[in-house]
C-alpha positions as CSV (number, residue, x, y, z in Angstrom):
1,X,81.4,51.1,148.1
2,X,78.6,53.5,146.6
3,X,79.8,56.9,148.2
4,X,83.2,55.4,146.9
5,X,82.5,55.0,143.5
6,X,80.4,58.1,143.0
7,X,83.8,60.3,144.6
8,X,85.8,58.6,142.2
9,X,83.5,59.6,139.4
10,X,83.5,63.2,140.6
11,X,87.3,63.1,140.9
12,X,87.5,61.7,137.4
13,X,85.2,64.5,136.5
14,X,87.1,67.0,137.6
15,X,90.2,65.5,135.8
16,X,88.4,65.6,132.9
17,X,87.0,69.1,133.1
18,X,90.6,70.3,133.9
19,X,92.1,68.4,130.9
20,X,89.6,70.2,128.8
21,X,90.5,73.4,130.3
22,X,93.8,72.8,129.9
23,X,93.7,71.8,126.4
24,X,91.2,75.2,125.7
25,X,93.8,77.1,127.4
26,X,96.8,75.6,125.2
27,X,94.8,75.8,122.0
28,X,93.7,79.7,122.7
29,X,97.3,80.5,123.3
30,X,98.4,79.0,120.0
31,X,95.3,80.8,118.3
32,X,97.2,84.2,119.9
33,X,100.4,83.2,118.9
34,X,99.1,82.6,115.6
35,X,97.1,85.9,115.3
36,X,100.3,87.7,116.7
37,X,102.5,86.0,114.1
38,X,100.4,87.5,111.7
39,X,100.2,90.6,113.4
40,X,103.9,91.3,113.1
41,X,104.4,89.4,109.5
42,X,101.9,92.2,108.4
43,X,103.8,95.0,109.9
44,X,107.1,93.9,108.9
45,X,105.6,94.1,105.2
46,X,104.3,97.6,106.0
47,X,107.8,98.3,107.1
48,X,109.5,97.4,103.9
49,X,106.8,99.3,101.4
50,X,109.3,102.1,102.5
51,X,111.0,101.0,99.8
52,X,108.0,101.2,97.3
53,X,106.5,104.5,98.8
54,X,110.1,105.8,97.7
55,X,109.7,104.6,94.2
56,X,105.8,105.1,93.8
57,X,105.2,109.4,93.8
58,X,104.5,111.6,91.9
59,X,107.3,110.1,88.7
60,X,106.3,107.0,88.7
61,X,102.7,108.3,88.0
62,X,103.8,110.6,85.4
63,X,106.0,108.6,84.0
64,X,104.1,105.4,83.7
65,X,100.8,107.2,83.0
66,X,103.0,109.2,80.0
67,X,104.1,105.9,78.7
68,X,100.8,104.6,78.4
69,X,99.5,107.3,76.7
70,X,102.3,107.6,74.2
71,X,103.3,104.3,73.8
72,X,100.2,102.2,74.6
73,X,100.8,99.1,76.8
74,X,104.3,98.4,74.4
75,X,106.3,98.9,77.3
76,X,105.3,97.2,80.5
77,X,107.6,94.7,79.9
78,X,110.6,97.6,80.9
79,X,108.2,98.0,84.3
80,X,108.7,93.9,84.9
81,X,112.4,93.9,84.0
82,X,112.8,97.0,86.1
83,X,111.1,95.2,89.4
84,X,113.2,92.1,88.8
85,X,116.2,94.4,88.7
86,X,114.7,95.9,91.6
87,X,114.4,93.1,94.0
88,X,117.8,91.2,92.8
89,X,119.7,94.7,93.6
90,X,117.4,95.1,97.2
91,X,117.9,91.8,98.2
92,X,121.7,91.7,97.7
93,X,121.9,94.7,99.8
94,X,120.0,93.2,102.5
95,X,122.1,90.6,102.3
96,X,125.2,91.5,102.5
97,X,124.4,93.4,105.2
98,X,122.7,90.8,106.9
99,X,125.5,88.1,106.3
100,X,128.3,90.6,106.5
101,X,126.8,92.8,109.7
102,X,127.9,95.7,107.5
103,X,125.8,98.0,105.0
104,X,126.7,98.9,101.6
105,X,128.2,102.0,102.4
106,X,130.4,100.5,105.2
107,X,131.2,97.7,103.1
108,X,132.5,100.5,100.6
109,X,134.0,102.4,103.6
110,X,136.1,98.8,104.8
111,X,136.9,98.4,101.1
112,X,138.6,101.7,100.0
113,X,140.3,103.1,103.7
114,X,143.6,102.2,102.1
115,X,143.4,104.6,99.6
116,X,142.9,108.3,99.7
117,X,141.0,109.3,102.3
118,X,138.7,112.7,103.0
119,X,137.6,113.1,106.4
120,X,138.7,109.2,107.1
121,X,136.8,107.9,104.0
122,X,137.8,106.6,101.0
123,X,136.7,109.2,98.0
124,X,134.5,106.6,96.6
125,X,132.3,106.9,99.8
126,X,131.9,110.9,98.8
127,X,131.4,110.3,95.0
128,X,128.7,108.0,96.6
129,X,127.3,110.2,98.8
130,X,127.2,113.5,96.3
131,X,125.4,111.0,93.8
132,X,122.7,110.1,96.4
133,X,122.5,113.7,97.5
134,X,122.1,115.0,93.9
135,X,120.3,112.2,92.7
136,X,118.1,113.1,95.7
137,X,117.2,117.0,94.9
138,X,116.1,116.1,91.6
139,X,113.8,113.4,92.9
140,X,112.6,116.0,96.1
141,X,112.0,118.8,93.0
142,X,110.1,115.7,90.9
143,X,107.7,115.0,94.1
144,X,107.2,118.8,94.8
145,X,106.0,118.8,90.9
146,X,104.1,115.7,91.2
147,X,102.4,117.7,94.4
148,X,101.5,121.0,92.7
149,X,99.9,118.9,89.4
150,X,98.1,117.1,92.4
151,X,96.6,120.2,94.1
152,X,96.5,122.1,90.4
153,X,94.1,119.3,89.6
154,X,91.6,119.3,92.2
155,X,88.2,121.2,91.6
156,X,88.5,124.8,91.7
157,X,91.8,124.8,92.1
158,X,94.4,127.0,89.3
159,X,98.1,127.2,89.2
160,X,98.0,130.8,90.9
161,X,101.1,132.7,92.4
162,X,99.7,132.5,95.6
163,X,98.4,128.9,95.8
164,X,101.9,128.2,94.2
165,X,103.9,129.6,96.6
166,X,101.7,128.9,99.3
167,X,101.4,125.3,98.5
168,X,105.4,124.5,98.3
169,X,106.2,126.1,101.4
170,X,103.1,124.4,102.9
171,X,104.6,120.9,101.8
172,X,108.3,122.1,102.6
173,X,106.9,122.9,106.9
174,X,105.5,119.5,106.7
175,X,108.2,117.2,105.5
176,X,110.8,119.1,107.5
177,X,108.5,118.8,110.4
178,X,108.5,115.0,110.3
179,X,111.5,114.0,109.0
180,X,113.2,115.5,112.1
181,X,110.8,113.7,114.2
182,X,112.9,110.7,113.8
183,X,110.3,108.2,113.6
184,X,111.6,105.7,110.7
185,X,109.4,102.5,111.5
186,X,106.3,104.4,112.3
187,X,106.7,106.3,108.8
188,X,107.3,103.1,107.4
189,X,104.2,101.5,108.6
190,X,102.2,104.8,107.1
191,X,103.3,104.9,103.9
192,X,102.6,101.6,103.4
193,X,99.3,102.2,103.9
194,X,99.3,104.7,101.4
195,X,100.7,102.5,99.0
196,X,98.0,100.4,99.3
197,X,95.0,102.8,98.8
198,X,97.1,103.8,95.8
199,X,97.0,100.1,94.5
200,X,92.8,100.1,94.9
201,X,92.5,103.7,93.8
202,X,94.1,102.8,90.5
203,X,92.6,99.9,90.6
204,X,88.8,100.7,90.2
205,X,89.9,103.1,87.6
206,X,91.3,100.2,85.0
207,X,88.2,98.4,86.2
208,X,86.0,101.5,84.7
209,X,88.0,101.6,81.7
210,X,88.3,98.2,80.5
211,X,91.3,96.3,79.7
212,X,92.4,95.0,75.9
213,X,93.2,91.9,77.0
214,X,95.5,91.1,73.6
215,X,97.4,94.4,73.5
216,X,98.1,94.0,77.6
217,X,99.7,90.5,76.5
218,X,101.4,91.9,73.6
219,X,103.2,94.8,76.2
220,X,104.5,91.9,78.5
221,X,107.1,90.7,75.6
222,X,110.1,92.6,75.0
223,X,109.9,92.0,71.2
224,X,110.3,96.5,70.6
225,X,111.3,99.3,71.8
226,X,109.1,101.8,69.9
227,X,110.6,104.8,68.3
228,X,111.7,108.1,70.7
229,X,110.8,105.4,73.4
230,X,114.7,105.4,74.9
231,X,114.2,108.0,77.8
232,X,110.6,106.9,78.9
233,X,112.1,103.3,79.1
234,X,115.0,104.8,81.1
235,X,113.0,106.7,83.1
236,X,110.7,103.9,84.1
237,X,113.8,101.9,84.6
238,X,115.1,104.8,86.9
239,X,111.8,105.7,88.7
240,X,111.1,102.0,89.2
241,X,114.9,100.6,90.4
242,X,115.9,103.6,92.6
243,X,119.4,103.8,93.5
244,X,119.8,105.0,96.7
245,X,117.5,102.0,97.5
246,X,120.6,100.1,97.6
247,X,121.4,102.2,100.8
248,X,117.8,102.4,102.2
249,X,117.7,99.1,102.1
250,X,120.8,97.8,103.8
251,X,119.9,100.5,106.3
252,X,116.3,98.7,107.0
253,X,117.6,95.2,107.0
254,X,120.1,95.9,109.9
255,X,118.5,93.4,113.1
256,X,116.4,91.7,110.4
257,X,116.7,87.9,109.4
258,X,117.5,87.0,105.7
259,X,114.1,85.3,104.5
260,X,112.2,88.3,106.7
261,X,114.1,90.7,104.6
262,X,113.4,88.8,101.1
263,X,109.8,88.4,101.8
264,X,109.9,92.0,102.5
265,X,111.5,93.3,99.7
266,X,109.6,91.0,97.4
267,X,106.6,92.4,98.9
268,X,107.3,95.8,98.5
269,X,108.3,95.0,94.8
270,X,105.0,93.8,93.7
271,X,103.1,96.4,95.1
272,X,105.4,98.7,93.3
273,X,105.1,96.8,89.7
274,X,101.2,96.1,90.1
275,X,100.1,100.5,90.7
276,X,102.7,100.9,88.1
277,X,101.0,98.6,85.7
278,X,97.9,99.4,86.6
279,X,99.0,103.8,86.1
280,X,100.3,102.3,82.5
281,X,96.9,101.1,81.6
282,X,95.4,104.4,83.2
283,X,97.8,106.1,80.5
284,X,96.7,104.1,77.7
285,X,92.9,105.2,78.0
286,X,94.0,109.4,78.3
287,X,93.1,111.2,74.8
288,X,95.6,113.2,74.1
289,X,97.1,115.2,71.3
290,X,100.6,113.4,70.5
291,X,103.3,114.7,72.7
292,X,101.3,117.2,75.0
293,X,100.9,114.6,77.9
294,X,100.1,116.7,81.0
295,X,98.8,115.6,84.8
296,X,95.3,117.5,83.6
297,X,94.7,115.1,80.7
298,X,95.2,112.0,83.5
299,X,93.4,114.1,85.8
300,X,90.3,114.3,83.2
301,X,90.5,111.0,82.3
302,X,89.8,110.0,86.0
303,X,86.9,112.4,86.8
304,X,84.9,111.1,83.4
305,X,85.3,107.1,84.3
306,X,84.9,108.0,88.3
307,X,82.8,111.3,88.3
308,X,83.5,114.1,90.9
309,X,84.5,111.8,94.5
310,X,86.9,109.7,91.8
311,X,89.1,113.1,91.1
312,X,88.9,114.1,94.5
313,X,90.0,110.4,95.5
314,X,92.8,110.8,92.8
315,X,94.4,113.9,93.7
316,X,94.1,113.0,97.2
317,X,96.0,109.7,96.9
318,X,98.5,111.8,94.5
319,X,99.5,114.4,97.3
320,X,99.6,111.8,100.0
321,X,101.5,109.8,97.4
322,X,103.9,113.0,96.7
323,X,104.1,113.7,100.2
324,X,105.2,109.7,101.0
325,X,107.9,110.1,98.1
326,X,109.1,114.2,99.8
327,X,109.5,112.6,103.2
328,X,111.6,109.6,102.4
329,X,114.3,111.3,99.7
330,X,115.6,113.3,102.8
331,X,115.5,110.5,104.8
332,X,117.3,108.0,102.0
333,X,120.0,111.1,101.9
334,X,121.0,111.3,105.3
335,X,120.8,107.0,105.6
336,X,123.4,106.8,102.9
337,X,125.8,109.6,104.5
338,X,125.1,107.9,107.4
339,X,126.2,104.6,105.9
340,X,129.2,106.0,104.1
341,X,130.7,108.3,107.0
342,X,130.0,106.8,110.2
343,X,133.4,105.4,111.4
344,X,132.8,102.6,114.3
345,X,135.3,101.6,116.8
346,X,138.0,99.2,115.3
347,X,138.9,96.0,117.3
348,X,141.7,95.1,115.1
349,X,145.1,96.6,116.2
350,X,146.2,96.3,113.1
351,X,143.1,97.9,110.9
352,X,143.8,100.9,113.6
353,X,147.8,101.4,112.6
354,X,146.7,101.0,109.0
355,X,144.2,104.0,109.6
356,X,146.8,105.7,111.8
357,X,149.1,105.1,109.1
358,X,146.9,107.2,106.4
359,X,146.3,109.9,108.7
360,X,149.6,110.7,108.9
361,X,149.9,110.5,105.1
362,X,147.3,113.2,105.4
363,X,149.0,115.1,107.8
364,X,152.0,115.3,106.1
365,X,149.9,117.2,103.1
366,X,148.6,119.7,105.5
367,X,145.6,118.8,106.5
368,X,143.5,118.5,109.2
369,X,141.3,115.9,108.5
370,X,144.4,113.2,109.0
371,X,144.9,114.2,112.8
372,X,141.0,113.5,113.4
373,X,141.1,110.0,111.8
374,X,144.7,109.4,114.2
375,X,143.2,110.7,117.0
376,X,139.8,108.7,116.7
377,X,141.0,105.3,115.3
378,X,144.2,105.3,118.3
379,X,141.9,105.9,120.8
380,X,139.4,103.0,119.3
381,X,136.6,105.9,119.4
382,X,133.6,106.1,117.1
383,X,133.0,109.2,115.0
384,X,128.9,109.5,113.5
385,X,127.5,111.3,110.9
386,X,126.9,114.7,113.3
387,X,123.1,115.7,113.4
388,X,123.6,119.0,112.5
389,X,125.0,118.1,109.1
390,X,122.0,115.7,108.5
391,X,119.4,118.3,109.1
392,X,120.8,120.6,106.9
393,X,120.9,118.5,104.3
394,X,117.3,118.0,104.3
395,X,117.1,121.8,105.0
396,X,119.2,122.3,101.2
397,X,117.1,119.7,100.0
398,X,113.4,120.7,100.6
399,X,114.6,124.5,100.1
400,X,116.0,123.5,96.4
401,X,112.7,121.6,95.9
402,X,110.6,124.6,97.2
403,X,112.5,127.3,95.3
404,X,112.5,125.5,91.8
405,X,108.9,124.5,92.2
406,X,108.0,128.0,93.4
407,X,109.5,129.2,90.1
408,X,106.6,127.6,88.2
409,X,109.7,125.0,86.6
410,X,107.2,122.7,84.0
411,X,106.4,119.7,86.2
412,X,106.6,117.1,83.7
413,X,110.1,118.4,81.9
414,X,111.0,118.4,86.1
415,X,110.0,114.9,86.6
416,X,111.3,113.4,83.1
417,X,115.2,114.9,84.2
418,X,114.9,113.6,87.6
419,X,113.8,109.8,86.5
420,X,116.7,110.0,83.7
421,X,119.6,111.5,85.9
422,X,118.6,108.8,88.3
423,X,118.5,106.0,85.9
424,X,122.4,107.0,84.8
425,X,123.3,106.6,89.0
426,X,121.8,103.3,88.4
427,X,124.7,101.4,86.8
428,X,127.2,103.1,89.1
429,X,125.3,102.1,92.3
430,X,125.1,98.3,91.0
431,X,128.7,98.1,90.2
432,X,129.4,98.9,93.9
433,X,127.0,96.7,94.9
434,X,128.1,93.4,92.3
435,X,131.8,94.6,93.8
436,X,131.2,93.7,97.4
437,X,128.8,90.8,97.3
438,X,131.9,89.0,95.7
439,X,134.4,90.6,98.1
440,X,135.6,87.2,100.4
441,X,136.2,90.1,103.5
442,X,132.8,90.8,103.6
443,X,131.2,87.7,102.3
444,X,133.4,84.7,103.5
445,X,130.3,83.3,105.6
446,X,127.9,83.4,102.6
447,X,129.6,83.3,99.4
448,X,128.0,84.9,96.4
449,X,126.6,81.8,94.2
450,X,127.3,81.5,90.5
451,X,123.7,81.6,89.1
452,X,123.0,84.7,91.0
453,X,126.0,86.6,89.8
454,X,125.5,85.6,86.5
455,X,121.7,87.1,86.6
456,X,123.2,90.3,88.6
457,X,126.2,90.7,86.1
458,X,123.4,90.7,83.1
459,X,121.6,93.3,85.1
460,X,124.4,95.8,85.3
461,X,125.5,95.4,81.5
462,X,121.8,96.3,80.8
463,X,121.6,99.1,83.1
464,X,125.0,100.4,81.4
465,X,123.1,99.7,77.7
466,X,120.3,101.6,78.4
467,X,122.0,104.7,79.9
468,X,124.5,105.1,77.1
469,X,121.6,105.0,75.1
470,X,120.0,107.4,76.4
471,X,123.3,109.7,76.6
472,X,124.0,108.6,73.1
473,X,120.0,109.8,72.2
474,X,120.2,113.1,74.3
475,X,123.7,114.4,72.5
476,X,123.7,113.3,69.4
477,X,119.7,112.9,68.5
478,X,119.7,116.8,66.9
479,X,121.2,114.9,63.8
480,X,117.9,113.2,63.0
481,X,116.2,116.5,63.9
482,X,118.0,118.2,61.5
483,X,118.0,115.8,58.9
484,X,121.8,114.6,58.7
485,X,121.0,111.3,59.0
486,X,118.4,108.7,58.7
487,X,116.2,107.3,61.7
488,X,116.4,104.1,61.2
489,X,120.8,104.0,60.5
490,X,121.2,106.4,63.5
491,X,119.1,104.0,65.8
492,X,121.1,101.4,64.4
493,X,124.4,103.3,65.2
494,X,123.1,104.2,68.5
495,X,122.1,100.7,69.8
496,X,125.3,99.2,68.4
497,X,127.7,101.9,70.5
498,X,125.4,101.0,73.2
499,X,126.1,97.6,73.6
500,X,129.9,98.1,73.1
501,X,130.0,100.5,75.8
502,X,128.3,98.4,78.3
503,X,130.5,95.3,77.5
504,X,133.6,97.1,77.5
505,X,132.6,98.8,80.7
506,X,132.2,95.5,82.3
507,X,134.9,94.0,81.0
508,X,137.3,96.5,82.3
509,X,135.7,95.7,85.9
510,X,136.3,92.3,85.1
511,X,140.3,92.9,84.2
512,X,141.2,95.6,86.2
513,X,139.6,94.2,89.7
514,X,139.3,91.4,91.4
515,X,135.6,91.0,90.1
516,X,136.7,88.7,87.4
517,X,138.3,86.5,89.7
518,X,135.8,86.1,92.2
519,X,132.8,86.1,89.7
520,X,135.0,83.3,88.0
521,X,135.6,81.5,91.7
522,X,132.0,81.5,92.2
523,X,131.2,80.0,88.9
524,X,133.7,77.1,89.8
525,X,135.9,78.0,86.3
526,X,139.3,77.4,88.4
527,X,138.4,73.8,89.6
528,X,137.1,73.1,86.2
529,X,140.4,74.5,84.7
530,X,142.4,72.6,87.3
531,X,140.2,69.4,86.3
532,X,140.9,69.3,82.6
533,X,144.8,69.8,83.3
534,X,144.8,66.9,86.3
């Protein structure tokens, strides 16, 4: 009896021990899975910060610091608006890619395939590709200018011919070598680390500098646009809400889930906003004579607050930010070209016949492109953007940037021109996105919500207003300089005309395309009219 009891107790003990070990193993497995999930989420967020790396480069540093130096903290609201606009547009292009299975460029290609074709794709695709190429070429010049300024700010360095030419070609060699390695995912994670380091750097400088809470709070409110700040405001929008990020973000969203993309884009946008505001605060503490902002002023402020070590950290961080943007600009151009020029095999016979018919029209006009389109579409083949063209685009962009900066072009002016030019392109890209998001052939499974259309339409109108405002200022600003008209009168006329132009362009889009009908449908306008009739 006692032996049986002991055996029973021993068996129960073994079972209890096995149960504990099993529970411990399950707990360990759950913990390991949770840690893996957290690690994957961090890697995913760092991957999406490639968008932030495109944004926070020399242009952001110079533009935000100059805004703070010349207009104090009065333009923080412009950064907030630009960040909201940036998230709205990038989330929209990611949603378009994930829900429709096509990137923005592919949607434009499909939507306008029945019109005039060049090399098998619609004219609008060529316009987009050329705009992105030109905009990113300007951005590349901007990035090189910032990278050179960072080198000049190093202790003991100066703008000598040997250093300038050598550094320009050195940057070019590094960018081409890394770009041709074709490691997009690894590049995204690495650029994310650079972004976090930039945030920490400027946070330390701001803590040393101090912050006036009342002035900061006032800058959050869009109660005024200081005199002469038109180009700076557009530059802040252009350097935060970058047009080609719509195409880059769409390519990055392929194979991702919508919640994952939304979290990544939100993280990237918030990081961009934080570092931009910090840079503006540092610029606000920079002492300079009015209208004479330079990188040397900014580096001098950093050195005064943090010493020689802080200056080295600032310069190296600035160089890293410049290099990250140098890498991403050619990559973004190539991704955009691949998006709009890649032709994939058509499963739909009718679609293939439509392409063939268009190709025959091209052939009648004596073009070789028509014959190529007929062959590609009739055989159901793919035609991808050739790698040699992609490499050529990268080399051209890098070469232009190297030549412009080796010729000693003024860095601040180069950066300002790049930001204003790309700010003017933003409305065009935004309109393309708005049209595709409201097209049932792409978004039938997940139609655009009414509130989302209201917000995106408002954002497009504001970008049109800012662009028109900047153009009028640059074209007719001389009238106030020469005393032909009072500045207050000119500003009133400028703002009035800008508003009229923005609204008129939007009304034309609503009336002349299917956009108006689709937006009204998302707001249930037609249903309400029918209800009133019945």
